[in-house]
N, C-alpha and C positions, 0 to 999 in steps of 0.2 A: 382240387384247386392248385394251380401252379403258382410259383413265386414269380414276382416281377423282377426281371434282371436289367431293366433299363438303366438304373443307377449304376450298376456294376459295369455295364457296357460303356456308359458315358465316362465313368471314372477311368476305365481302362484307356479309352481314347485320349483323354486329357493327360493322363500319366505318361503314355507312350509319346505324345507330342512334346511333353516337357523334357523327356529323355533325349529325343532327337534334337530338340532345340539347343541342348547343351553344346553340341558339336557343329550344328548347321542351322542357321536362322531362316533358311529358305522354307517356303510353305511345303506342306506334305499333302499328298493326294489321298483321297478316300480309299483308293485301291491299296496303297501301302499300309494304311491303318487297318484295313480289313484283313490283311494277312496276319497281323498280330492278334486281332480279336477272333480270327477264324470264323468270319461271317461274311455275308454278302455286302459289297460296297454300298448297295442301296440302303441297307440298315444303317451303315456308318453315315451316309449323307443325310438321312432323315434325322439322326441324332445330332449331327453337326449343325443342321438347320435350327434345331431348338437351342443349341448352345450359342449359336450366332445371334439368335433373337434376344438372348439374355446378355449378350455382349461379352461372352467368354472366349469366343473364337471369331475370326473373320476370314472371309474367302478372298482369294486373288484369282484373277483371270489372266489369260494371255500365256506367254512363254513359261513363266514360273507359276502356273496355276496350282492352286491347292489351298490349304488351310493353315492358319497360324494362331497361336494363343494371343489374346489381346492384352493379357496381364501376366505378371510373373506367377509361376506355379505356387509360390508361397503366399500369394494373395487371393487364391481361388480356394474357397472352402468347399467341403462336400455339401454343405447346405446350399451354396450357390448353385452347385450342379443339380441337386435335388429340386430346387425351385425352378431351375431352367427347364426341367423335364415336366413341370406342371403336374407333379404326382398327386398333389392334394393330400387329403387325410388318409391314414392307414386303414381305418375302420369306418364303416358306414352303418347308420341305423336302418331299420326296415325300409324297403322300397315303398311300401304302402303303410299307412297308419294302422297299428294294431287295434284290436277291439278295445274300446274304451269302457266296455261293460266288464272287462276282466281286470282284476287288480294288478296283475303283472303287465298287461297291455297298457294300462294307464300310466304306470310308473317307470317302466323299463327304459324308456327313451332318455329321460333326464338322468337316471342313474348311470347308464352306459355312456352318455355324453360326457359326464365328468371323468369317467375312467379313460375313455378314448382321448379326451383332451389332455390328460396327464401323460399318456403314452406319446402323443404327438409332440408335446413340449419336450419330453425327454429325448426323443429322436432328434428333434431340431437342435437341441443343445449339444448332443453328441456329434452330429454332423458339422456343426459350426466350429467345433474344437479341432477338426482335422482338415489339413490342406492337401492339395494335389502334391505339393513338394514332400510332405510327410509320407504320403502313400508311396511316392516314388522311392524315397529313402528306405522305407520299410520293405518295399518289394525287392529292391536291389540287395538288401541285407539278408533277405530270407534264405537264399542258398547258403550263405555263410553260417547262418544259425543251424541249418540242417546238417552241415558238415561237422559242426562243433559238437553235436550230440554224440555221446558214447554208444 
């Protein structure tokens, strides 16, 4: 089972856009973003579409075509990004109902629902506590931290 990297890609996109916007407020193209993410521009456009639907970015057509953040980077939480991607819950119960004749089959759903609910709550609280601006600041500081190590 492979891990889902959509949140990472979307966060990368928004963080890169926030960095570029510091010096140039013009919209950026999906082709430029794709170079940083090192993926196909189609993947970028698909993700930007979800982010636009959630109101985090907007597109511009014409001479200055491209994408721009709709809010400041410090007002976009990672939870906003997660919700924009419509990721849903992290864990799911059985795709079909287990045997109700089995004591484990009868009770495992309610037991795991509580565990999974607590995990989802924790993830949402953690994501809500971090912003794109914080990710940008930490990312830019990372090379400095590596240099400072003995």
